[in-house]
N, C-alpha and C positions, 0 to 999 in steps of 0.2 A: 793808802794806795788803791784799795778795793773801791773806795768811794770815788777817787778820781777816775779809775777805769769805767766805772758805771756811769759817771757824769759824761765822759767822752762817748761812751756808747750811746746814751740817751741823746746827746747832741747830734751824733752822726745819724741815728734813727730818725730824729725829728727833721734833719736837714733832708734826708732821702724821701721821707714822707711828704714834706713840703715841696719837693721838686719832682723827682721821678715817680713816687707814689701818686701824687696828684695827677700827674700826666697819664698814668696807667689808668686811674679811675675815670679820667675824662674819656680816653680812648675806648674803654669798656662801655661807658654810657652812649658814646657815639656809635659804636657797633650796634648796640641794642636798638638805638633810635633808627639807624639805617635799615636794619632788618625789619623793624616794625613798619616804617614807611613803605619798604619794598613789598611787604605782605598786603598792606592796604591798597597800594597802587595795583598790584596783580589781581586782588579781588575785584576792584572797580573795572579793570580791563576785561576780566573774564565776565562780569555782570553785563557790561555794555556789549561785548562780543556776543554773548548768548542771547541777548535781546534781538539780534539779527538773524539768528539761526533757527532752524525748524527741525531738523532731522537728528536722529541719535548719532549718526556718523559724523556730522558737523560738530555736535557738542563733544564727542570723543576727541576730535581733532583739536578743539579749543583747549580741552583738559591737557592733552599731551603737550601742546605748545606752552601752556601756563606753567606746567610742572617742570619742563625743561628750562624756561627762562628763570624760574624760582631758584632752581639748584645751581645754574650757573652764577647768577648774581650772588647767592649765598656764599658759595665757595670763594668767589673773588673778595667779598667783604671780610670773610673770616681770615683769609690768607693774609690780606694786607694788615688787618688789625693784629693778628698774632705776631707778625714780623715787627710791627711798631712796639708791641708790649715786650717782646724779647730784647729789642734794642734798649729799651728803658731799664730792663733788669740787669743789663751789662753783658748780655751774650754777644759774642762776636758773630756777626751774620755772614761774614764772607765765607768761612769754611762750610757753613750750613747751606748757603745758596749754591756754592760750588757742588757740594754733594748732591743737593737736590736737582741741580741742572743735569748732572751726570746721569742720576737715577731717572730723571724724566726723560732723557735722551734714549736710554736703554729701554725703558717701558714704551717709548714712542716707536722705536724700531720694531719691537715685539708685537705691539698692538696697533700698528698702523692701519691694517685692515679694519679692525673694529672702530677706530677713530674715523676712518673715511665713511664706513657705514653710517655711523651716528650723525656725521656732518651732512651727508647726502640725505638721510632720512629727515633731518630737521628742516632742510630747505624744501624737500618734497611736501612735507606737512604745511610749511609756511605759504608755499605757492599754491597749495590745494590742487596739485596735479592728479592725484588719485584719491578716491574716496571708497569707503565700504559700500558695496552694491554696484560699482562700476564694472564694466567688462573692458579689460585692457589687454595689451600685449606688451610685455616688458622682457628684456634679456632673452628673446626668443621663446618666451612662454606666454601663452594666452589663457585667460580664464575670468572667472567672476572673482572680484576682490572680496575676500571675507575678513581680513583683518590688515590694518595699517599701523605698524609700530615705528618706533624711532630707528630700529636697526633692520627690520625685515618687512616685507609684504607678503601676505599669504593669499595664494590664488587657488581656485578649484576649476579644473577644466570640465568640458563637456562629459568626459568619460567618468568624472568623479574623482579623478586624481588630484591630490593636494600638492601644490608647489610652493615652497618657501624661498623667496628671493631676497638675498641681501641687498640693501638699497645702495650699497657702494658699487655694485656692478652695473647699475642702471645707467645707461647713457642716452636712452630714448624711451619715451612713453607714448604708446598709441592708445588713446582712450576712445573707445567706440560708442560711449554712451554719455557724453558730456553734454548736459542741457537738453539735447534733442539727438535724433539719429536719422540716418537715411538708409533705405534698401534701394540698391542699384540694380536694375534689370537690363541685361543684354539679351534682347529678344531676337532670334534668328528666324528669318522667312526665306522662302525660295525666291530666286531672281524673277521668276514670272509673276509674283504677286505685286499688287499695287500698293506701294508703301504708304501713300497718303490714307488709303482705306485701312491698312493695318494700324496706323497711328490713331486714327479716329476711333477704331475699335478698342484699342488699348486705354484710351481716355475714358471711354464708356464704361469698360471693366473697372478701371480705377474709381470712377465716381459711384458705380454701383457698390463697390466694396466700402467706400467712405460712408455710404448711407446705411450700411448694414449695422443693426443695433449691436452686434458682437464686436465690431471694430471701430465704431464711430468715435469712441473716446480715445483711442490709440493714434489715430491719424490726424495730424496737425494741419496738413495743407492738402489741396488736391494733386492728383498725379502731375508731375512736372516732366513734359516731353522734351527731351534733349535733341531728338532727331536722328536722322541716319548717321551712325558713328563710323562704319567702315564696310568695305566690300570684302568679305571673306572668301575662301576657296569655293565653298558650296552654298554660301548664304549671304543675305544682306543683314547686317547687324543694326537694329533700332535700339537706342538707349533711352531709358526713362528712369525716374526715381520717385519714391514716396517719402515724405518727411513724417516721422512718427515720434512718439514719446521715447525716452531713453529706454533701451533694452527691449522694446516691442517691435523693432524693425524686422527681426527674423520670423516672428509669428505672422505679422502682416505679410511679409514677402512670400512665405509659404503658401498662404491662402491666395495670394495674387497669382502665383504661378499655377495653382490648381485651377483657378478660373480661366486663365489664358489658355491652358491646354484644351479645357472643355469647350470654350468658345471657338478656338481655331478649328477643333474637330467638327463642330456644328457648322461653321461657315465655309468648310473645305479649304482652309488656308494651310498650306504646307509648312511643316517645321522640318527643314531638310536634314538629311544625314550626308556624310561625305560621299560624293560620287567621283568616279574615275573614267575618263574617256581614253581608250586605247586607239592609238593611230600608227598604223603599220608603215607609214611612209610611202612616197611615190617615187619610183626610179626615173632617171632622165630618159632612159629608153626602155622599151618593152612595156609589158602589162604590169599592173599592180599585182603584188603578192596576194594569194588567196589564203584566207583563214578558214579553217574547218571548225564549226561549232557543234558539239554533240549535245543534244537534248535528250535527257533520260526521263521517261514518263512511267508513271505507275501503270500497271496492267489493268487496274480497275477504272482508270480515267478514260 
């Protein structure tokens, strides 16, 4: 009896090993092969991608994207392989999948904000909308980008305050230093001034600044004159702009403003302030109303 029981056990074990056991071994080998191929492909992708990059921020972005893709592919391969192995062992997957679905739904509701942040951060990295060193305005906050992660972007504003913005709340990105920058000038002059003369002077100031050794490397093109933009209450507005290297537009613009003020003072060109004219009105009959103006003088004058 013992011999026959042992024989049946060995026969069943041999049958299981030759069918399900063999399939489990094949599945495990395939999982290992997939993981190995995935690792090689991502390494090659990273090597090719890094060959086209030059800055540390771009390399950091490539590393982040590579790690995210590796983790996602690894989780998918291991999950599918584990389900196939459990099915071969004889585990009923229906209750397990149902429990996993309910648990995943509960976790999804509880962590939907986290998931949204990670998905948004992945696409921000993929599209290269924001880099470390850019000056941007996102979610109502502006500043220098110090760190770009999958879930958050860290900014530091002009006052030195640090703002950590979750990527899930970003619906619009204003990047002021992407590839190149412009500084826009709205120069106000009095109505009595000759606008052609003023525009010629502005071009001369811009060219002088472009030839300055301290600013030559930062200015990419000569001053672009856009012309008379509007007639304001007390001034004519002339608009022009200078194209600069990224993040240098404010430095160039401040120096240009300083030179404009000094040149206008030297040429006698008026930069106006608001004026108000008082009109007392004229009646249909009779004389115009008189206004009395009191002038108070200092006794020493």
